[in-house]
PADOKE-348739 format. One record per residue: residue number from 1; residue in three letters; y negated, x, z of N, C-alpha, C in turn; chain. Coordinates in nm, 2 decimals. Layout:
BEGIN
<pos NUM&code ALA&n.yy Y&n.xx X&n.zz Z&ca.yy Y&ca.xx X&ca.zz Z&c.yy Y&c.xx X&c.zz Z&unit A> .
...
This chain:
BEGIN
<pos 1&code UNK&n.yy -3.95&n.xx 6.42&n.zz -6.91&ca.yy -3.83&ca.xx 6.34&ca.zz -6.91&c.yy -3.73&c.xx 6.38&c.zz -6.81&unit A> .
<pos 2&code UNK&n.yy -3.72&n.xx 6.51&n.zz -6.79&ca.yy -3.62&ca.xx 6.56&ca.zz -6.69&c.yy -3.67&c.xx 6.52&c.zz -6.55&unit A> .
<pos 3&code UNK&n.yy -3.80&n.xx 6.53&n.zz -6.52&ca.yy -3.85&ca.xx 6.49&ca.zz -6.39&c.yy -3.82&c.xx 6.34&c.zz -6.36&unit A> .
<pos 4&code UNK&n.yy -3.84&n.xx 6.26&n.zz -6.46&ca.yy -3.82&ca.xx 6.12&ca.zz -6.45&c.yy -3.67&c.xx 6.09&c.zz -6.41&unit A> .
<pos 5&code UNK&n.yy -3.58&n.xx 6.15&n.zz -6.48&ca.yy -3.44&ca.xx 6.13&ca.zz -6.46&c.yy -3.40&c.xx 6.18&c.zz -6.32&unit A> .
<pos 6&code UNK&n.yy -3.45&n.xx 6.30&n.zz -6.28&ca.yy -3.43&ca.xx 6.35&ca.zz -6.15&c.yy -3.48&c.xx 6.26&c.zz -6.04&unit A> .
<pos 7&code UNK&n.yy -3.60&n.xx 6.21&n.zz -6.06&ca.yy -3.66&ca.xx 6.12&ca.zz -5.96&c.yy -3.58&c.xx 5.99&c.zz -5.95&unit A> .
<pos 8&code UNK&n.yy -3.54&n.xx 5.94&n.zz -6.06&ca.yy -3.46&ca.xx 5.82&ca.zz -6.06&c.yy -3.33&c.xx 5.84&c.zz -5.99&unit A> .
<pos 9&code UNK&n.yy -3.26&n.xx 5.95&n.zz -6.01&ca.yy -3.13&ca.xx 5.98&ca.zz -5.95&c.yy -3.15&c.xx 6.00&c.zz -5.80&unit A> .
<pos 10&code UNK&n.yy -3.26&n.xx 6.06&n.zz -5.76&ca.yy -3.29&ca.xx 6.07&ca.zz -5.61&c.yy -3.32&c.xx 5.94&c.zz -5.55&unit A> .
<pos 11&code UNK&n.yy -3.39&n.xx 5.85&n.zz -5.62&ca.yy -3.42&ca.xx 5.72&ca.zz -5.57&c.yy -3.29&c.xx 5.64&c.zz -5.55&unit A> .
<pos 12&code UNK&n.yy -3.20&n.xx 5.65&n.zz -5.65&ca.yy -3.07&ca.xx 5.58&ca.zz -5.64&c.yy -2.99&c.xx 5.63&c.zz -5.53&unit A> .
<pos 13&code UNK&n.yy -2.98&n.xx 5.76&n.zz -5.51&ca.yy -2.91&ca.xx 5.82&ca.zz -5.40&c.yy -2.96&c.xx 5.78&c.zz -5.27&unit A> .
<pos 14&code UNK&n.yy -3.09&n.xx 5.78&n.zz -5.25&ca.yy -3.15&ca.xx 5.74&ca.zz -5.13&c.yy -3.13&c.xx 5.60&c.zz -5.10&unit A> .
<pos 15&code UNK&n.yy -3.14&n.xx 5.51&n.zz -5.20&ca.yy -3.11&ca.xx 5.37&ca.zz -5.18&c.yy -2.96&c.xx 5.34&c.zz -5.14&unit A> .
<pos 16&code UNK&n.yy -2.87&n.xx 5.41&n.zz -5.20&ca.yy -2.73&ca.xx 5.40&ca.zz -5.17&c.yy -2.70&c.xx 5.44&c.zz -5.03&unit A> .
<pos 17&code UNK&n.yy -2.76&n.xx 5.56&n.zz -4.99&ca.yy -2.74&ca.xx 5.60&ca.zz -4.85&c.yy -2.80&c.xx 5.51&c.zz -4.75&unit A> .
<pos 18&code UNK&n.yy -2.92&n.xx 5.46&n.zz -4.78&ca.yy -2.98&ca.xx 5.36&ca.zz -4.69&c.yy -2.90&c.xx 5.24&c.zz -4.67&unit A> .
<pos 19&code UNK&n.yy -2.85&n.xx 5.18&n.zz -4.78&ca.yy -2.77&ca.xx 5.06&ca.zz -4.77&c.yy -2.64&c.xx 5.08&c.zz -4.70&unit A> .
<pos 20&code UNK&n.yy -2.57&n.xx 5.19&n.zz -4.73&ca.yy -2.44&ca.xx 5.22&ca.zz -4.67&c.yy -2.46&c.xx 5.24&c.zz -4.52&unit A> .
<pos 21&code UNK&n.yy -2.57&n.xx 5.30&n.zz -4.48&ca.yy -2.59&ca.xx 5.32&ca.zz -4.34&c.yy -2.62&c.xx 5.19&c.zz -4.27&unit A> .
<pos 22&code UNK&n.yy -2.69&n.xx 5.10&n.zz -4.33&ca.yy -2.72&ca.xx 4.97&ca.zz -4.28&c.yy -2.60&c.xx 4.89&c.zz -4.27&unit A> .
<pos 23&code UNK&n.yy -2.51&n.xx 4.90&n.zz -4.37&ca.yy -2.39&ca.xx 4.82&ca.zz -4.37&c.yy -2.29&c.xx 4.87&c.zz -4.25&unit A> .
<pos 24&code UNK&n.yy -2.29&n.xx 5.00&n.zz -4.23&ca.yy -2.21&ca.xx 5.06&ca.zz -4.13&c.yy -2.26&c.xx 5.01&c.zz -3.99&unit A> .
<pos 25&code UNK&n.yy -2.39&n.xx 5.02&n.zz -3.97&ca.yy -2.44&ca.xx 4.98&ca.zz -3.84&c.yy -2.42&c.xx 4.83&c.zz -3.82&unit A> .
<pos 26&code UNK&n.yy -2.43&n.xx 4.75&n.zz -3.92&ca.yy -2.41&ca.xx 4.60&ca.zz -3.91&c.yy -2.27&c.xx 4.57&c.zz -3.88&unit A> .
<pos 27&code UNK&n.yy -2.17&n.xx 4.65&n.zz -3.94&ca.yy -2.03&ca.xx 4.63&ca.zz -3.91&c.yy -2.00&c.xx 4.66&c.zz -3.77&unit A> .
<pos 28&code UNK&n.yy -2.06&n.xx 4.77&n.zz -3.72&ca.yy -2.03&ca.xx 4.81&ca.zz -3.58&c.yy -2.09&c.xx 4.71&c.zz -3.48&unit A> .
<pos 29&code UNK&n.yy -2.21&n.xx 4.65&n.zz -3.51&ca.yy -2.27&ca.xx 4.56&ca.zz -3.42&c.yy -2.20&c.xx 4.42&c.zz -3.42&unit A> .
<pos 30&code UNK&n.yy -2.13&n.xx 4.39&n.zz -3.53&ca.yy -2.06&ca.xx 4.26&ca.zz -3.54&c.yy -1.91&c.xx 4.27&c.zz -3.49&unit A> .
<pos 31&code UNK&n.yy -1.87&n.xx 4.38&n.zz -3.45&ca.yy -1.73&ca.xx 4.40&ca.zz -3.40&c.yy -1.71&c.xx 4.31&c.zz -3.28&unit A> .
<pos 32&code UNK&n.yy -1.61&n.xx 4.23&n.zz -3.27&ca.yy -1.59&ca.xx 4.15&ca.zz -3.15&c.yy -1.55&c.xx 4.23&c.zz -3.03&unit A> .
<pos 33&code UNK&n.yy -1.61&n.xx 4.20&n.zz -2.92&ca.yy -1.58&ca.xx 4.27&ca.zz -2.80&c.yy -1.46&c.xx 4.21&c.zz -2.73&unit A> .
<pos 34&code UNK&n.yy -1.38&n.xx 4.29&n.zz -2.67&ca.yy -1.26&ca.xx 4.25&ca.zz -2.60&c.yy -1.30&c.xx 4.19&c.zz -2.47&unit A> .
<pos 35&code UNK&n.yy -1.24&n.xx 4.08&n.zz -2.43&ca.yy -1.27&ca.xx 4.02&ca.zz -2.30&c.yy -1.22&c.xx 4.12&c.zz -2.19&unit A> .
<pos 36&code UNK&n.yy -1.30&n.xx 4.14&n.zz -2.09&ca.yy -1.27&ca.xx 4.23&ca.zz -1.98&c.yy -1.14&c.xx 4.19&c.zz -1.91&unit A> .
<pos 37&code UNK&n.yy -1.12&n.xx 4.06&n.zz -1.89&ca.yy -1.00&ca.xx 4.01&ca.zz -1.82&c.yy -0.87&c.xx 4.06&c.zz -1.90&unit A> .
<pos 38&code UNK&n.yy -0.87&n.xx 4.05&n.zz -2.03&ca.yy -0.75&ca.xx 4.09&ca.zz -2.11&c.yy -0.73&c.xx 4.23&c.zz -2.10&unit A> .
<pos 39&code UNK&n.yy -0.84&n.xx 4.31&n.zz -2.10&ca.yy -0.82&ca.xx 4.46&ca.zz -2.10&c.yy -0.77&c.xx 4.51&c.zz -1.97&unit A> .
<pos 40&code UNK&n.yy -0.81&n.xx 4.45&n.zz -1.86&ca.yy -0.77&ca.xx 4.49&ca.zz -1.73&c.yy -0.63&c.xx 4.44&c.zz -1.70&unit A> .
<pos 41&code UNK&n.yy -0.58&n.xx 4.34&n.zz -1.77&ca.yy -0.44&ca.xx 4.29&ca.zz -1.75&c.yy -0.34&c.xx 4.38&c.zz -1.80&unit A> .
<pos 42&code UNK&n.yy -0.37&n.xx 4.47&n.zz -1.90&ca.yy -0.27&ca.xx 4.56&ca.zz -1.95&c.yy -0.25&c.xx 4.68&c.zz -1.86&unit A> .
<pos 43&code UNK&n.yy -0.13&n.xx 4.72&n.zz -1.84&ca.yy -0.10&ca.xx 4.83&ca.zz -1.76&c.yy -0.16&c.xx 4.96&c.zz -1.82&unit A> .
<pos 44&code UNK&n.yy -0.20&n.xx 5.05&n.zz -1.74&ca.yy -0.26&ca.xx 5.17&ca.zz -1.80&c.yy -0.17&c.xx 5.25&c.zz -1.88&unit A> .
<pos 45&code UNK&n.yy -0.04&n.xx 5.25&n.zz -1.85&ca.yy 0.06&ca.xx 5.32&ca.zz -1.93&c.yy 0.08&c.xx 5.27&c.zz -2.07&unit A> .
<pos 46&code UNK&n.yy 0.04&n.xx 5.15&n.zz -2.10&ca.yy 0.05&ca.xx 5.09&ca.zz -2.23&c.yy -0.07&c.xx 5.09&c.zz -2.31&unit A> .
<pos 47&code UNK&n.yy -0.14&n.xx 5.21&n.zz -2.33&ca.yy -0.26&ca.xx 5.21&ca.zz -2.40&c.yy -0.24&c.xx 5.25&c.zz -2.55&unit A> .
<pos 48&code UNK&n.yy -0.16&n.xx 5.17&n.zz -2.62&ca.yy -0.15&ca.xx 5.19&ca.zz -2.76&c.yy -0.09&c.xx 5.32&c.zz -2.81&unit A> .
<pos 49&code UNK&n.yy -0.18&n.xx 5.39&n.zz -2.88&ca.yy -0.13&ca.xx 5.52&ca.zz -2.94&c.yy -0.09&c.xx 5.62&c.zz -2.84&unit A> .
<pos 50&code UNK&n.yy -0.15&n.xx 5.62&n.zz -2.72&ca.yy -0.11&ca.xx 5.71&ca.zz -2.62&c.yy 0.03&c.xx 5.70&c.zz -2.57&unit A> .
<pos 51&code UNK&n.yy 0.09&n.xx 5.57&n.zz -2.58&ca.yy 0.22&ca.xx 5.55&ca.zz -2.53&c.yy 0.32&c.xx 5.59&c.zz -2.64&unit A> .
<pos 52&code UNK&n.yy 0.39&n.xx 5.70&n.zz -2.61&ca.yy 0.49&ca.xx 5.75&ca.zz -2.71&c.yy 0.62&c.xx 5.78&c.zz -2.63&unit A> .
<pos 53&code UNK&n.yy 0.73&n.xx 5.78&n.zz -2.69&ca.yy 0.85&ca.xx 5.82&ca.zz -2.63&c.yy 0.84&c.xx 5.97&c.zz -2.60&unit A> .
<pos 54&code UNK&n.yy 0.90&n.xx 6.01&n.zz -2.49&ca.yy 0.90&ca.xx 6.15&ca.zz -2.45&c.yy 0.99&c.xx 6.22&c.zz -2.54&unit A> .
<pos 55&code UNK&n.yy 0.95&n.xx 6.35&n.zz -2.56&ca.yy 1.03&ca.xx 6.44&ca.zz -2.65&c.yy 1.10&c.xx 6.54&c.zz -2.57&unit A> .
<pos 56&code UNK&n.yy 1.23&n.xx 6.56&n.zz -2.60&ca.yy 1.31&ca.xx 6.66&ca.zz -2.53&c.yy 1.29&c.xx 6.79&c.zz -2.59&unit A> .
<pos 57&code UNK&n.yy 1.22&n.xx 6.88&n.zz -2.52&ca.yy 1.19&ca.xx 7.01&ca.zz -2.57&c.yy 1.31&c.xx 7.10&c.zz -2.59&unit A> .
<pos 58&code UNK&n.yy 1.43&n.xx 7.06&n.zz -2.54&ca.yy 1.55&ca.xx 7.14&ca.zz -2.56&c.yy 1.63&c.xx 7.10&c.zz -2.69&unit A> .
<pos 59&code UNK&n.yy 1.59&n.xx 6.98&n.zz -2.74&ca.yy 1.67&ca.xx 6.94&ca.zz -2.86&c.yy 1.58&c.xx 6.91&c.zz -2.98&unit A> .
<pos 60&code UNK&n.yy 1.45&n.xx 6.89&n.zz -2.96&ca.yy 1.36&ca.xx 6.85&ca.zz -3.07&c.yy 1.34&c.xx 6.97&c.zz -3.17&unit A> .
<pos 61&code UNK&n.yy 1.33&n.xx 6.93&n.zz -3.30&ca.yy 1.30&ca.xx 7.03&ca.zz -3.39&c.yy 1.15&c.xx 7.05&c.zz -3.40&unit A> .
<pos 62&code UNK&n.yy 1.10&n.xx 7.15&n.zz -3.48&ca.yy 0.96&ca.xx 7.18&ca.zz -3.49&c.yy 0.88&c.xx 7.06&c.zz -3.53&unit A> .
<pos 63&code UNK&n.yy 0.93&n.xx 6.98&n.zz -3.63&ca.yy 0.85&ca.xx 6.87&ca.zz -3.68&c.yy 0.84&c.xx 6.76&c.zz -3.57&unit A> .
<pos 64&code UNK&n.yy 0.94&n.xx 6.73&n.zz -3.50&ca.yy 0.93&ca.xx 6.63&ca.zz -3.39&c.yy 0.84&c.xx 6.68&c.zz -3.28&unit A> .
<pos 65&code UNK&n.yy 0.84&n.xx 6.80&n.zz -3.25&ca.yy 0.75&ca.xx 6.86&ca.zz -3.14&c.yy 0.60&c.xx 6.84&c.zz -3.19&unit A> .
<pos 66&code UNK&n.yy 0.58&n.xx 6.88&n.zz -3.32&ca.yy 0.45&ca.xx 6.87&ca.zz -3.37&c.yy 0.40&c.xx 6.73&c.zz -3.37&unit A> .
<pos 67&code UNK&n.yy 0.48&n.xx 6.63&n.zz -3.41&ca.yy 0.44&ca.xx 6.49&ca.zz -3.42&c.yy 0.42&c.xx 6.43&c.zz -3.28&unit A> .
<pos 68&code UNK&n.yy 0.50&n.xx 6.48&n.zz -3.18&ca.yy 0.50&ca.xx 6.41&ca.zz -3.05&c.yy 0.40&c.xx 6.47&c.zz -2.95&unit A> .
<pos 69&code UNK&n.yy 0.36&n.xx 6.59&n.zz -2.96&ca.yy 0.28&ca.xx 6.66&ca.zz -2.86&c.yy 0.14&c.xx 6.68&c.zz -2.91&unit A> .
<pos 70&code UNK&n.yy 0.04&n.xx 6.65&n.zz -2.83&ca.yy -0.10&ca.xx 6.66&ca.zz -2.86&c.yy -0.14&c.xx 6.81&c.zz -2.86&unit A> .
<pos 71&code UNK&n.yy -0.21&n.xx 6.86&n.zz -2.96&ca.yy -0.26&ca.xx 6.99&ca.zz -2.96&c.yy -0.15&c.xx 7.09&c.zz -3.00&unit A> .
<pos 72&code UNK&n.yy -0.04&n.xx 7.04&n.zz -3.05&ca.yy 0.07&ca.xx 7.13&ca.zz -3.09&c.yy 0.09&c.xx 7.11&c.zz -3.24&unit A> .
<pos 73&code UNK&n.yy 0.05&n.xx 7.21&n.zz -3.31&ca.yy 0.07&ca.xx 7.21&ca.zz -3.46&c.yy 0.19&c.xx 7.28&c.zz -3.50&unit A> .
<pos 74&code UNK&n.yy 0.20&n.xx 7.31&n.zz -3.63&ca.yy 0.32&ca.xx 7.37&ca.zz -3.69&c.yy 0.36&c.xx 7.50&c.zz -3.62&unit A> .
<pos 75&code UNK&n.yy 0.26&n.xx 7.59&n.zz -3.60&ca.yy 0.28&ca.xx 7.72&ca.zz -3.55&c.yy 0.33&c.xx 7.72&c.zz -3.40&unit A> .
<pos 76&code UNK&n.yy 0.27&n.xx 7.63&n.zz -3.32&ca.yy 0.31&ca.xx 7.62&ca.zz -3.18&c.yy 0.45&c.xx 7.56&c.zz -3.17&unit A> .
<pos 77&code UNK&n.yy 0.47&n.xx 7.46&n.zz -3.25&ca.yy 0.60&ca.xx 7.39&ca.zz -3.25&c.yy 0.71&c.xx 7.49&c.zz -3.29&unit A> .
<pos 78&code UNK&n.yy 0.69&n.xx 7.57&n.zz -3.39&ca.yy 0.79&ca.xx 7.67&ca.zz -3.43&c.yy 0.81&c.xx 7.77&c.zz -3.32&unit A> .
<pos 79&code UNK&n.yy 0.70&n.xx 7.80&n.zz -3.25&ca.yy 0.71&ca.xx 7.90&ca.zz -3.14&c.yy 0.80&c.xx 7.85&c.zz -3.03&unit A> .
<pos 80&code UNK&n.yy 0.79&n.xx 7.72&n.zz -3.00&ca.yy 0.87&ca.xx 7.65&ca.zz -2.90&c.yy 1.02&c.xx 7.66&c.zz -2.93&unit A> .
<pos 81&code UNK&n.yy 1.05&n.xx 7.63&n.zz -3.06&ca.yy 1.18&ca.xx 7.64&ca.zz -3.11&c.yy 1.24&c.xx 7.78&c.zz -3.10&unit A> .
<pos 82&code UNK&n.yy 1.16&n.xx 7.88&n.zz -3.15&ca.yy 1.20&ca.xx 8.02&ca.zz -3.15&c.yy 1.22&c.xx 8.07&c.zz -3.00&unit A> .
<pos 83&code UNK&n.yy 1.13&n.xx 8.03&n.zz -2.91&ca.yy 1.15&ca.xx 8.07&ca.zz -2.77&c.yy 1.28&c.xx 8.01&c.zz -2.72&unit A> .
<pos 84&code UNK&n.yy 1.31&n.xx 7.89&n.zz -2.75&ca.yy 1.43&ca.xx 7.82&ca.zz -2.70&c.yy 1.56&c.xx 7.89&c.zz -2.76&unit A> .
<pos 85&code UNK&n.yy 1.55&n.xx 7.93&n.zz -2.89&ca.yy 1.66&ca.xx 8.01&ca.zz -2.95&c.yy 1.68&c.xx 8.14&c.zz -2.88&unit A> .
<pos 86&code UNK&n.yy 1.57&n.xx 8.21&n.zz -2.85&ca.yy 1.59&ca.xx 8.34&ca.zz -2.79&c.yy 1.62&c.xx 8.34&c.zz -2.64&unit A> .
<pos 87&code UNK&n.yy 1.58&n.xx 8.24&n.zz -2.57&ca.yy 1.59&ca.xx 8.24&ca.zz -2.43&c.yy 1.68&c.xx 8.13&c.zz -2.37&unit A> .
<pos 88&code UNK&n.yy 1.74&n.xx 8.05&n.zz -2.45&ca.yy 1.82&ca.xx 7.94&ca.zz -2.41&c.yy 1.73&c.xx 7.82&c.zz -2.37&unit A> .
<pos 89&code UNK&n.yy 1.80&n.xx 7.71&n.zz -2.33&ca.yy 1.72&ca.xx 7.59&ca.zz -2.30&c.yy 1.62&c.xx 7.60&c.zz -2.19&unit A> .
<pos 90&code UNK&n.yy 1.52&n.xx 7.52&n.zz -2.20&ca.yy 1.42&ca.xx 7.52&ca.zz -2.09&c.yy 1.48&c.xx 7.46&c.zz -1.97&unit A> .
<pos 91&code UNK&n.yy 1.45&n.xx 7.52&n.zz -1.85&ca.yy 1.50&ca.xx 7.47&ca.zz -1.73&c.yy 1.39&c.xx 7.39&c.zz -1.65&unit A> .
<pos 92&code UNK&n.yy 1.26&n.xx 7.41&n.zz -1.69&ca.yy 1.15&ca.xx 7.33&ca.zz -1.64&c.yy 1.04&c.xx 7.31&c.zz -1.74&unit A> .
<pos 93&code UNK&n.yy 0.96&n.xx 7.21&n.zz -1.73&ca.yy 0.85&ca.xx 7.19&ca.zz -1.82&c.yy 0.75&c.xx 7.30&c.zz -1.81&unit A> .
<pos 94&code UNK&n.yy 0.73&n.xx 7.35&n.zz -1.69&ca.yy 0.64&ca.xx 7.46&ca.zz -1.67&c.yy 0.67&c.xx 7.59&c.zz -1.75&unit A> .
<pos 95&code UNK&n.yy 0.80&n.xx 7.60&n.zz -1.78&ca.yy 0.85&ca.xx 7.72&ca.zz -1.86&c.yy 0.78&c.xx 7.72&c.zz -2.00&unit A> .
<pos 96&code UNK&n.yy 0.72&n.xx 7.61&n.zz -2.04&ca.yy 0.65&ca.xx 7.61&ca.zz -2.17&c.yy 0.54&c.xx 7.71&c.zz -2.17&unit A> .
<pos 97&code UNK&n.yy 0.48&n.xx 7.74&n.zz -2.05&ca.yy 0.37&ca.xx 7.83&ca.zz -2.04&c.yy 0.41&c.xx 7.97&c.zz -2.09&unit A> .
<pos 98&code UNK&n.yy 0.54&n.xx 8.00&n.zz -2.10&ca.yy 0.58&ca.xx 8.13&ca.zz -2.14&c.yy 0.58&c.xx 8.14&c.zz -2.30&unit A> .
<pos 99&code UNK&n.yy 0.57&n.xx 8.03&n.zz -2.36&ca.yy 0.56&ca.xx 8.03&ca.zz -2.51&c.yy 0.42&c.xx 8.07&c.zz -2.56&unit A> .
<pos 100&code UNK&n.yy 0.42&n.xx 8.16&n.zz -2.65&ca.yy 0.29&ca.xx 8.21&ca.zz -2.70&c.yy 0.21&c.xx 8.09&c.zz -2.76&unit A> .
<pos 101&code UNK&n.yy 0.09&n.xx 8.07&n.zz -2.72&ca.yy 0.01&ca.xx 7.97&ca.zz -2.77&c.yy 0.00&c.xx 7.84&c.zz -2.69&unit A> .
<pos 102&code UNK&n.yy 0.09&n.xx 7.83&n.zz -2.59&ca.yy 0.09&ca.xx 7.71&ca.zz -2.50&c.yy 0.02&c.xx 7.75&c.zz -2.37&unit A> .
<pos 103&code UNK&n.yy -0.09&n.xx 7.69&n.zz -2.35&ca.yy -0.16&ca.xx 7.72&ca.zz -2.22&c.yy -0.15&c.xx 7.60&c.zz -2.13&unit A> .
<pos 104&code UNK&n.yy -0.22&n.xx 7.62&n.zz -2.01&ca.yy -0.22&ca.xx 7.52&ca.zz -1.91&c.yy -0.27&c.xx 7.38&c.zz -1.96&unit A> .
<pos 105&code UNK&n.yy -0.38&n.xx 7.39&n.zz -2.04&ca.yy -0.44&ca.xx 7.27&ca.zz -2.09&c.yy -0.35&c.xx 7.19&c.zz -2.18&unit A> .
<pos 106&code UNK&n.yy -0.28&n.xx 7.26&n.zz -2.27&ca.yy -0.19&ca.xx 7.19&ca.zz -2.36&c.yy -0.07&c.xx 7.14&c.zz -2.28&unit A> .
<pos 107&code UNK&n.yy -0.02&n.xx 7.21&n.zz -2.18&ca.yy 0.09&ca.xx 7.16&ca.zz -2.10&c.yy 0.05&c.xx 7.04&c.zz -2.03&unit A> .
<pos 108&code UNK&n.yy -0.06&n.xx 7.04&n.zz -1.96&ca.yy -0.11&ca.xx 6.92&ca.zz -1.88&c.yy -0.14&c.xx 6.80&c.zz -1.97&unit A> .
<pos 109&code UNK&n.yy -0.19&n.xx 6.82&n.zz -2.09&ca.yy -0.21&ca.xx 6.71&ca.zz -2.18&c.yy -0.09&c.xx 6.64&c.zz -2.22&unit A> .
<pos 110&code UNK&n.yy 0.03&n.xx 6.72&n.zz -2.22&ca.yy 0.15&ca.xx 6.67&ca.zz -2.27&c.yy 0.26&c.xx 6.65&c.zz -2.17&unit A> .
<pos 111&code UNK&n.yy 0.23&n.xx 6.68&n.zz -2.04&ca.yy 0.33&ca.xx 6.67&ca.zz -1.94&c.yy 0.41&c.xx 6.54&c.zz -1.93&unit A> .
<pos 112&code UNK&n.yy 0.34&n.xx 6.43&n.zz -1.95&ca.yy 0.41&ca.xx 6.30&ca.zz -1.95&c.yy 0.48&c.xx 6.27&c.zz -2.07&unit A> .
<pos 113&code UNK&n.yy 0.47&n.xx 6.35&n.zz -2.18&ca.yy 0.54&ca.xx 6.33&ca.zz -2.30&c.yy 0.67&c.xx 6.42&c.zz -2.32&unit A> .
<pos 114&code UNK&n.yy 0.69&n.xx 6.50&n.zz -2.22&ca.yy 0.80&ca.xx 6.60&ca.zz -2.23&c.yy 0.91&c.xx 6.57&c.zz -2.13&unit A> .
<pos 115&code UNK&n.yy 1.04&n.xx 6.58&n.zz -2.19&ca.yy 1.16&ca.xx 6.57&ca.zz -2.11&c.yy 1.24&c.xx 6.69&c.zz -2.13&unit A> .
<pos 116&code UNK&n.yy 1.34&n.xx 6.71&n.zz -2.05&ca.yy 1.44&ca.xx 6.82&ca.zz -2.06&c.yy 1.57&c.xx 6.77&c.zz -2.10&unit A> .
């Protein structure tokens, strides 16, 4: 009896996974394609989620820094605020490299999102 129940449960699970996979692939293949002409008509700077207001690293709190900058979580955002408190306002965007945890890649990823 136990083997029958186990076999039935496995069959149900396998069926569910098979159908959900088929439904996902069908949904992906049915997604409407954007016309190329419309896509190229948009300016590159207006690419949806990537377009955000710049954040002032001299006035933003840790939450705002975390929300506005890519790759900057709670710890790095707090480090930016602490650095600013200890050393005064940033005089250049490149000065962020002096903050522990902020490297060249993080700075370059966010350069267009940062103001002073």
